[in-house]
PDB file as gemmi writes it, atoms N, CA and C in Angstrom:
CRYST1    1.000    1.000    1.000  90.00  90.00  90.00 P 1                      
ATOM      1  N   MET A   1      32.505 -59.631  -3.387  1.00  0.00           N  
ATOM      2  CA  MET A   1      30.935 -59.996  -2.549  1.00  0.00           C  
ATOM      3  C   MET A   1      31.147 -59.213  -1.384  1.00  0.00           C  
ATOM      4  N   ASN A   2      30.105 -58.404  -1.094  1.00  0.00           N  
ATOM      5  CA  ASN A   2      29.946 -57.697   0.027  1.00  0.00           C  
ATOM      6  C   ASN A   2      28.621 -58.692   1.332  1.00  0.00           C  
ATOM      7  N   ASN A   3      28.884 -58.131   2.398  1.00  0.00           N  
ATOM      8  CA  ASN A   3      27.851 -58.490   3.566  1.00  0.00           C  
ATOM      9  C   ASN A   3      26.692 -58.896   3.546  1.00  0.00           C  
ATOM     10  N   SER A   4      25.989 -58.310   2.586  1.00  0.00           N  
ATOM     11  CA  SER A   4      24.769 -58.124   2.402  1.00  0.00           C  
ATOM     12  C   SER A   4      24.865 -59.812   1.171  1.00  0.00           C  
ATOM     13  N   GLU A   5      25.480 -60.008   0.178  1.00  0.00           N  
ATOM     14  CA  GLU A   5      25.411 -61.106  -0.448  1.00  0.00           C  
ATOM     15  C   GLU A   5      25.825 -62.608   0.029  1.00  0.00           C  
ATOM     16  N   SER A   6      26.912 -62.173   1.103  1.00  0.00           N  
ATOM     17  CA  SER A   6      27.107 -63.578   1.844  1.00  0.00           C  
ATOM     18  C   SER A   6      25.923 -63.954   3.123  1.00  0.00           C  
ATOM     19  N   GLU A   7      25.289 -62.971   3.257  1.00  0.00           N  
ATOM     20  CA  GLU A   7      24.500 -63.590   3.670  1.00  0.00           C  
ATOM     21  C   GLU A   7      23.851 -64.891   3.727  1.00  0.00           C  
ATOM     22  N   LEU A   8      23.463 -66.044   4.707  1.00  0.00           N  
ATOM     23  CA  LEU A   8      22.522 -66.751   4.445  1.00  0.00           C  
ATOM     24  C   LEU A   8      20.827 -66.136   5.176  1.00  0.00           C  
ATOM     25  N   ASN A   9      20.177 -66.810   4.200  1.00  0.00           N  
ATOM     26  CA  ASN A   9      18.454 -65.885   4.291  1.00  0.00           C  
ATOM     27  C   ASN A   9      17.494 -67.115   4.633  1.00  0.00           C  
ATOM     28  N   LEU A  10      17.467 -67.668   5.632  1.00  0.00           N  
ATOM     29  CA  LEU A  10      16.926 -69.020   5.743  1.00  0.00           C  
ATOM     30  C   LEU A  10      15.167 -68.702   6.323  1.00  0.00           C  
ATOM     31  N   GLN A  11      14.708 -69.108   5.595  1.00  0.00           N  
ATOM     32  CA  GLN A  11      12.943 -68.294   5.438  1.00  0.00           C  
ATOM     33  C   GLN A  11      12.220 -70.559   6.175  1.00  0.00           C  
ATOM     34  N   ILE A  12      11.804 -70.318   7.311  1.00  0.00           N  
ATOM     35  CA  ILE A  12      10.849 -71.465   7.260  1.00  0.00           C  
ATOM     36  C   ILE A  12       9.503 -71.283   7.247  1.00  0.00           C  
ATOM     37  N   LYS A  13       9.160 -72.431   6.647  1.00  0.00           N  
ATOM     38  CA  LYS A  13       7.683 -72.282   6.210  1.00  0.00           C  
ATOM     39  C   LYS A  13       6.677 -72.941   7.381  1.00  0.00           C  
ATOM     40  N   PRO A  14       5.671 -72.204   8.052  1.00  0.00           N  
ATOM     41  CA  PRO A  14       5.055 -72.793   9.072  1.00  0.00           C  
ATOM     42  C   PRO A  14       4.530 -73.887   8.583  1.00  0.00           C  
ATOM     43  N   ARG A  15       4.309 -75.067   9.762  1.00  0.00           N  
ATOM     44  CA  ARG A  15       3.616 -76.390   9.009  1.00  0.00           C  
ATOM     45  C   ARG A  15       2.566 -76.231  10.469  1.00  0.00           C  
ATOM     46  N   PRO A  16       1.187 -77.129   9.575  1.00  0.00           N  
ATOM     47  CA  PRO A  16      -0.090 -77.382   9.868  1.00  0.00           C  
ATOM     48  C   PRO A  16       0.324 -77.855  12.029  1.00  0.00           C  
ATOM     49  N   LYS A  17       0.243 -77.569  12.537  1.00  0.00           N  
ATOM     50  CA  LYS A  17       0.297 -78.582  14.043  1.00  0.00           C  
ATOM     51  C   LYS A  17      -1.232 -78.772  14.882  1.00  0.00           C  
ATOM     52  N   GLU A  18      -0.181 -80.128  15.909  1.00  0.00           N  
ATOM     53  CA  GLU A  18      -1.666 -80.342  16.618  1.00  0.00           C  
ATOM     54  C   GLU A  18      -0.743 -80.694  17.991  1.00  0.00           C  
ATOM     55  N   THR A  19      -1.819 -80.456  19.154  1.00  0.00           N  
ATOM     56  CA  THR A  19      -1.177 -80.960  20.566  1.00  0.00           C  
ATOM     57  C   THR A  19      -1.315 -82.194  20.885  1.00  0.00           C  
ATOM     58  N   VAL A  20      -0.559 -82.816  20.989  1.00  0.00           N  
ATOM     59  CA  VAL A  20      -0.329 -83.998  21.562  1.00  0.00           C  
ATOM     60  C   VAL A  20      -0.162 -84.146  23.261  1.00  0.00           C  
ATOM     61  N   SER A  21      -0.955 -84.832  23.676  1.00  0.00           N  
ATOM     62  CA  SER A  21      -1.033 -85.445  25.330  1.00  0.00           C  
ATOM     63  C   SER A  21      -0.277 -86.580  25.581  1.00  0.00           C  
ATOM     64  N   LEU A  22       0.653 -86.806  26.435  1.00  0.00           N  
ATOM     65  CA  LEU A  22       1.187 -88.229  26.827  1.00  0.00           C  
ATOM     66  C   LEU A  22       1.163 -87.784  27.968  1.00  0.00           C  
ATOM     67  N   GLN A  23       1.006 -89.100  28.935  1.00  0.00           N  
ATOM     68  CA  GLN A  23       1.485 -89.408  30.527  1.00  0.00           C  
ATOM     69  C   GLN A  23       2.840 -89.703  30.158  1.00  0.00           C  
ATOM     70  N   ILE A  24       3.539 -89.130  30.735  1.00  0.00           N  
ATOM     71  CA  ILE A  24       5.580 -89.790  31.102  1.00  0.00           C  
ATOM     72  C   ILE A  24       5.552 -90.045  32.972  1.00  0.00           C  
ATOM     73  N   PRO A  25       6.260 -91.087  33.298  1.00  0.00           N  
ATOM     74  CA  PRO A  25       6.342 -91.019  34.282  1.00  0.00           C  
ATOM     75  C   PRO A  25       7.455 -90.025  35.125  1.00  0.00           C  
ATOM     76  N   LYS A  26       7.100 -89.754  36.182  1.00  0.00           N  
ATOM     77  CA  LYS A  26       7.484 -88.832  37.032  1.00  0.00           C  
ATOM     78  C   LYS A  26       9.331 -88.375  36.819  1.00  0.00           C  
ATOM     79  N   ASP A  27       9.758 -89.791  37.140  1.00  0.00           N  
ATOM     80  CA  ASP A  27      11.354 -89.968  36.783  1.00  0.00           C  
ATOM     81  C   ASP A  27      11.712 -89.385  35.760  1.00  0.00           C  
ATOM     82  N   THR A  28      10.942 -90.254  34.654  1.00  0.00           N  
ATOM     83  CA  THR A  28      11.333 -89.520  33.450  1.00  0.00           C  
ATOM     84  C   THR A  28      11.371 -88.247  32.659  1.00  0.00           C  
ATOM     85  N   LEU A  29      10.011 -87.930  33.939  1.00  0.00           N  
ATOM     86  CA  LEU A  29      10.125 -86.554  32.902  1.00  0.00           C  
ATOM     87  C   LEU A  29      11.174 -85.543  34.002  1.00  0.00           C  
ATOM     88  N   LYS A  30      11.603 -85.574  35.199  1.00  0.00           N  
ATOM     89  CA  LYS A  30      12.445 -85.354  35.835  1.00  0.00           C  
ATOM     90  C   LYS A  30      13.840 -85.357  34.908  1.00  0.00           C  
ATOM     91  N   SER A  31      14.375 -86.435  34.583  1.00  0.00           N  
ATOM     92  CA  SER A  31      15.356 -86.615  33.920  1.00  0.00           C  
ATOM     93  C   SER A  31      15.252 -85.945  32.789  1.00  0.00           C  
ATOM     94  N   LEU A  32      14.216 -85.782  32.025  1.00  0.00           N  
ATOM     95  CA  LEU A  32      14.342 -84.886  30.815  1.00  0.00           C  
ATOM     96  C   LEU A  32      14.378 -83.789  31.094  1.00  0.00           C  
ATOM     97  N   GLN A  33      14.194 -83.314  32.216  1.00  0.00           N  
ATOM     98  CA  GLN A  33      14.352 -82.112  32.647  1.00  0.00           C  
ATOM     99  C   GLN A  33      15.579 -81.358  32.836  1.00  0.00           C  
ATOM    100  N   GLU A  34      16.143 -82.633  33.638  1.00  0.00           N  
ATOM    101  CA  GLU A  34      17.538 -82.223  33.659  1.00  0.00           C  
ATOM    102  C   GLU A  34      18.805 -82.117  32.742  1.00  0.00           C  
ATOM    103  N   VAL A  35      17.705 -82.610  31.791  1.00  0.00           N  
ATOM    104  CA  VAL A  35      19.249 -83.163  30.218  1.00  0.00           C  
ATOM    105  C   VAL A  35      18.480 -81.263  29.144  1.00  0.00           C  
ATOM    106  N   ALA A  36      17.625 -81.127  29.611  1.00  0.00           N  
ATOM    107  CA  ALA A  36      16.753 -79.929  28.876  1.00  0.00           C  
ATOM    108  C   ALA A  36      17.737 -78.985  29.459  1.00  0.00           C  
ATOM    109  N   ASP A  37      17.874 -78.992  31.019  1.00  0.00           N  
ATOM    110  CA  ASP A  37      18.114 -77.831  31.557  1.00  0.00           C  
ATOM    111  C   ASP A  37      20.062 -77.864  31.392  1.00  0.00           C  
ATOM    112  N   TYR A  38      20.492 -79.030  30.804  1.00  0.00           N  
ATOM    113  CA  TYR A  38      21.987 -78.921  30.371  1.00  0.00           C  
ATOM    114  C   TYR A  38      22.043 -78.300  29.088  1.00  0.00           C  
ATOM    115  N   ARG A  39      21.124 -78.479  28.626  1.00  0.00           N  
ATOM    116  CA  ARG A  39      20.983 -77.815  26.716  1.00  0.00           C  
ATOM    117  C   ARG A  39      20.589 -76.553  27.102  1.00  0.00           C  
ATOM    118  N   ASP A  40      20.318 -76.073  27.916  1.00  0.00           N  
ATOM    119  CA  ASP A  40      19.149 -74.720  27.903  1.00  0.00           C  
ATOM    120  C   ASP A  40      18.912 -74.823  26.938  1.00  0.00           C  
ATOM    121  N   MET A  41      17.605 -75.653  27.202  1.00  0.00           N  
ATOM    122  CA  MET A  41      16.085 -75.638  26.344  1.00  0.00           C  
ATOM    123  C   MET A  41      15.131 -76.258  27.111  1.00  0.00           C  
ATOM    124  N   SER A  42      14.026 -75.948  26.625  1.00  0.00           N  
ATOM    125  CA  SER A  42      12.756 -76.667  27.293  1.00  0.00           C  
ATOM    126  C   SER A  42      12.699 -78.004  27.115  1.00  0.00           C  
ATOM    127  N   VAL A  43      11.970 -78.638  28.236  1.00  0.00           N  
ATOM    128  CA  VAL A  43      11.421 -79.753  27.770  1.00  0.00           C  
ATOM    129  C   VAL A  43      10.790 -80.176  26.159  1.00  0.00           C  
ATOM    130  N   GLU A  44       9.810 -79.158  26.160  1.00  0.00           N  
ATOM    131  CA  GLU A  44       8.834 -79.386  24.820  1.00  0.00           C  
ATOM    132  C   GLU A  44       9.880 -79.477  23.638  1.00  0.00           C  
ATOM    133  N   ALA A  45      11.377 -78.441  23.640  1.00  0.00           N  
ATOM    134  CA  ALA A  45      11.888 -78.504  22.735  1.00  0.00           C  
ATOM    135  C   ALA A  45      12.807 -79.614  22.333  1.00  0.00           C  
ATOM    136  N   LEU A  46      13.314 -79.897  23.652  1.00  0.00           N  
ATOM    137  CA  LEU A  46      13.646 -81.680  23.895  1.00  0.00           C  
ATOM    138  C   LEU A  46      13.059 -82.472  23.549  1.00  0.00           C  
ATOM    139  N   LEU A  47      12.109 -82.700  23.632  1.00  0.00           N  
ATOM    140  CA  LEU A  47      11.069 -83.809  23.208  1.00  0.00           C  
ATOM    141  C   LEU A  47      11.379 -83.801  21.540  1.00  0.00           C  
ATOM    142  N   LYS A  48      10.719 -82.481  20.989  1.00  0.00           N  
ATOM    143  CA  LYS A  48      10.943 -82.449  19.430  1.00  0.00           C  
ATOM    144  C   LYS A  48      11.736 -82.576  18.789  1.00  0.00           C  
ATOM    145  N   PHE A  49      13.138 -82.395  19.597  1.00  0.00           N  
ATOM    146  CA  PHE A  49      14.737 -82.628  19.155  1.00  0.00           C  
ATOM    147  C   PHE A  49      14.567 -84.405  18.699  1.00  0.00           C  
ATOM    148  N   TYR A  50      14.513 -85.300  19.918  1.00  0.00           N  
ATOM    149  CA  TYR A  50      14.212 -86.476  20.181  1.00  0.00           C  
ATOM    150  C   TYR A  50      13.508 -87.084  18.850  1.00  0.00           C  
ATOM    151  N   ILE A  51      12.465 -86.530  18.986  1.00  0.00           N  
ATOM    152  CA  ILE A  51      11.745 -87.154  17.825  1.00  0.00           C  
ATOM    153  C   ILE A  51      11.831 -87.376  16.671  1.00  0.00           C  
ATOM    154  N   GLY A  52      12.445 -85.912  16.103  1.00  0.00           N  
ATOM    155  CA  GLY A  52      12.755 -85.445  15.085  1.00  0.00           C  
ATOM    156  C   GLY A  52      14.028 -86.362  14.689  1.00  0.00           C  
ATOM    157  N   GLN A  53      15.172 -86.722  15.243  1.00  0.00           N  
ATOM    158  CA  GLN A  53      16.099 -87.417  15.078  1.00  0.00           C  
ATOM    159  C   GLN A  53      15.694 -88.433  15.540  1.00  0.00           C  
ATOM    160  N   GLU A  54      14.956 -89.318  16.105  1.00  0.00           N  
ATOM    161  CA  GLU A  54      14.500 -90.513  15.815  1.00  0.00           C  
ATOM    162  C   GLU A  54      13.917 -90.849  14.469  1.00  0.00           C  
ATOM    163  N   LEU A  55      12.489 -90.206  14.265  1.00  0.00           N  
ATOM    164  CA  LEU A  55      11.934 -90.358  13.075  1.00  0.00           C  
ATOM    165  C   LEU A  55      12.838 -90.215  11.825  1.00  0.00           C  
ATOM    166  N   ARG A  56      13.488 -89.029  11.784  1.00  0.00           N  
ATOM    167  CA  ARG A  56      14.719 -89.004  10.483  1.00  0.00           C  
ATOM    168  C   ARG A  56      15.341 -90.476  10.444  1.00  0.00           C  
ATOM    169  N   GLN A  57      15.750 -91.328  11.249  1.00  0.00           N  
ATOM    170  CA  GLN A  57      16.184 -92.168  11.456  1.00  0.00           C  
ATOM    171  C   GLN A  57      15.519 -93.210  11.003  1.00  0.00           C  
ATOM    172  N   GLU A  58      14.305 -93.181  11.335  1.00  0.00           N  
ATOM    173  CA  GLU A  58      13.261 -94.499  10.748  1.00  0.00           C  
ATOM    174  C   GLU A  58      12.762 -94.150   9.618  1.00  0.00           C  
ATOM    175  N   LEU A  59      12.671 -93.151   9.209  1.00  0.00           N  
ATOM    176  CA  LEU A  59      11.949 -92.702   7.766  1.00  0.00           C  
ATOM    177  C   LEU A  59      13.458 -92.898   6.647  1.00  0.00           C  
ATOM    178  N   ALA A  60      14.381 -93.060   7.238  1.00  0.00           N  
ATOM    179  CA  ALA A  60      15.766 -93.225   6.203  1.00  0.00           C  
ATOM    180  C   ALA A  60      15.793 -94.961   5.869  1.00  0.00           C  
ATOM    181  N   LYS A  61      15.483 -95.696   7.280  1.00  0.00           N  
ATOM    182  CA  LYS A  61      15.843 -97.127   6.885  1.00  0.00           C  
ATOM    183  C   LYS A  61      14.487 -97.920   6.429  1.00  0.00           C  
ATOM    184  N   LEU A  62      13.456 -96.659   6.780  1.00  0.00           N  
ATOM    185  CA  LEU A  62      12.335 -97.237   5.767  1.00  0.00           C  
ATOM    186  C   LEU A  62      12.294 -97.209   4.153  1.00  0.00           C  
ATOM    187  N   PHE A  63      12.774 -95.730   3.802  1.00  0.00           N  
ATOM    188  CA  PHE A  63      13.191 -95.674   2.206  1.00  0.00           C  
ATOM    189  C   PHE A  63      13.905 -96.874   1.752  1.00  0.00           C  
ATOM    190  N   SER A  64      14.877 -97.283   2.828  1.00  0.00           N  
ATOM    191  CA  SER A  64      16.395 -98.209   2.145  1.00  0.00           C  
ATOM    192  C   SER A  64      15.550 -99.244   2.092  1.00  0.00           C  
ATOM    193  N   ASN A  65      14.861 -99.792   2.703  1.00  0.00           N  
ATOM    194  CA  ASN A  65      14.235-101.074   2.898  1.00  0.00           C  
ATOM    195  C   ASN A  65      13.314-100.667   1.247  1.00  0.00           C  
ATOM    196  N   ARG A  66      12.757-100.153   1.126  1.00  0.00           N  
ATOM    197  CA  ARG A  66      11.753 -99.984  -0.041  1.00  0.00           C  
ATOM    198  C   ARG A  66      12.632-100.127  -1.187  1.00  0.00           C  
ATOM    199  N   VAL A  67      13.513 -99.070  -1.030  1.00  0.00           N  
ATOM    200  CA  VAL A  67      14.326 -99.123  -2.620  1.00  0.00           C  
ATOM    201  C   VAL A  67      15.250-100.390  -2.475  1.00  0.00           C  
ATOM    202  N   ALA A  68      15.301-100.913  -1.408  1.00  0.00           N  
ATOM    203  CA  ALA A  68      16.300-102.556  -1.641  1.00  0.00           C  
ATOM    204  C   ALA A  68      14.835-103.658  -1.925  1.00  0.00           C  
ATOM    205  N   ARG A  69      13.965-103.342  -1.925  1.00  0.00           N  
ATOM    206  CA  ARG A  69      13.039-104.323  -2.436  1.00  0.00           C  
ATOM    207  C   ARG A  69      12.504-104.171  -3.568  1.00  0.00           C  
ATOM    208  N   THR A  70      12.660-102.948  -3.866  1.00  0.00           N  
ATOM    209  CA  THR A  70      12.303-102.801  -5.670  1.00  0.00           C  
ATOM    210  C   THR A  70      13.697-103.026  -6.652  1.00  0.00           C  
ATOM    211  N   THR A  71      14.721-102.993  -5.922  1.00  0.00           N  
ATOM    212  CA  THR A  71      15.815-103.457  -6.876  1.00  0.00           C  
ATOM    213  C   THR A  71      16.002-105.111  -6.625  1.00  0.00           C  
ATOM    214  N   ARG A  72      16.126-105.935  -6.590  1.00  0.00           N  
ATOM    215  CA  ARG A  72      15.398-107.066  -6.432  1.00  0.00           C  
ATOM    216  C   ARG A  72      15.112-107.508  -7.686  1.00  0.00           C  
TER     217      ARG A  72                                                      
END                                                                             
């Protein structure tokens, strides 16, 4: 196997996006900025990470609850 065959080709499909505006307490925003700086990322990227992480957990719970109800 040569190098070109062993490389992983990742293709991300663009998804439609919508801008959301929310009010965050200044001290919370300051804390988010500190964490983002520590992780070497933007606050926007950190928020997307947090939302995505929690959303996956909630969807997994929702799915497992649906499966549990249908198997009774």
